[in-house]
C-alpha angles and dihedrals in degrees: 000000000000116000095176136082120259123257091253091053091049089050089053089052092049090049090051092048093049091047093052092044087060102036103027112033115159090269089069090059090047092049091056091046094049096041094054092236121141098228146336103270093184091057089049091056092046094051089048089054087053088056096243099129089052098041094119096030116103116250089241088070096044098270132129092247095221113131143240095286089060092043090052091055091048089049090053091056093045086054094048090053093041083221113204096234131106092247097142096047095047103034106030098035116024097030093047092050093052092044091053101043112008121116120235094267092049091048093049092049102041108023091054091051093044093049093050093048091242089117133041118207135200144173118242106205118130122082103168145336117335131026110304121247131189089260095051098049114113100173109098138207120203135150095356093309133108124206129179144067130279125192133200092022106176110238089355094143093057102028122118098199134021134200103217124200107218140167115252116181106309094336142059126261128196106218126195112221127187100219092208090064125094123278096046123114123182128202118183112225133195120273131190085232108040090187086069096048124196132198145191113244122199119194120200108182090321114181111253142174124217118246108213116335124346113253092011098086102108096081090043090052091051090051092049091050092048092052092045090049091060095048093044089049089060090051090049089048090056091051092049093050092049091048091054093045093052091045092050092048091050092048091049091053099040114088130202126171089002098303138081111273087228087073092064112104095225092058092043090056093048093051090045089056089053091050092051092050091049093049091050090050091048091054091052091045090055089051092048097050091045089056091045095048092048096038087234122174088234086079087087089067100027095055098058091040091054093043095050097044095044092048091051093046095050092043092052094044094049094047093048089047089062094042098047091048086062120203094350090055089075095052128101092232095064120071098233094100091054091063093039090054093049093047092053093045094049090047089064107033099093098016133303127282087257091058091051093044089056090050090052092050093049093048093047089050092049091049092050091050094048 
């Protein structure tokens, strides 16, 4: 049994890393942050030309036709570079929803545009505090129209199309809304990581198409979130690994009392704790992407396990990055805050680690009772 990626897949990962090292060094993230822009649109176009946005999209719809193993490796490199593009919102959420439930016309229209980078997608889910449930949704879908307000929509201020979770009768409907149509108002909102901008979207009778079956969207939404959780976990894993590498390099080159601070036992132990957390997350990420690639029922358990462990690993690595850098770790000039911002933002975008831990517990209990 082979637990490793193939040579071709490793080559794809190396190509992605080399590309981002040239086109998206950390200064590119900082430039977006300091300029007040929402993203780097040129980088978005370049990554689309590399085929990344369409990695899991069939060639018949303009994609590269790779698979989820390849997409996971690309996600890792996007995470390492903390690239200032809405990759998660468009690729893991909107694209996956359309792939799963779109009809042929919807796929031809939107998947082609998403794969080429001409369109940016997102999922409009949250409406207030706490993780939304079918009972708490206030946004409505009826007669081909969506009305309501969504907050914290990832990439909502630059997105072209949104998958909107809305109440429809006694059920939930996922509605596909062209954000350039009438009845849509956008309001940019503050984010802890401005390079991953969020917005408030208000729909007032906005024209919409149903994804899947009307009133049957809750199960579809759970599946989309599970799939996105695995892919986002790989991106978080990349960010955590890069955080530890930069921290280690800094500690090796910083001297105190005539020796590198990396030689002090207290710092060794802290970096060892990071390494253990990252390796645990990596193991769960492997499980998750295996289940995703093979469409295995274990995805229901693997997705929350990957999400929780990767969130914890990136959070720990980014915090220790600041701490081990000492006084300069808190300054604007050093890059520690870039990783800290991204770790916090990614820990919230599809629900917190606590939300996903609760999902895992409930699913384990249901499996035991079955």
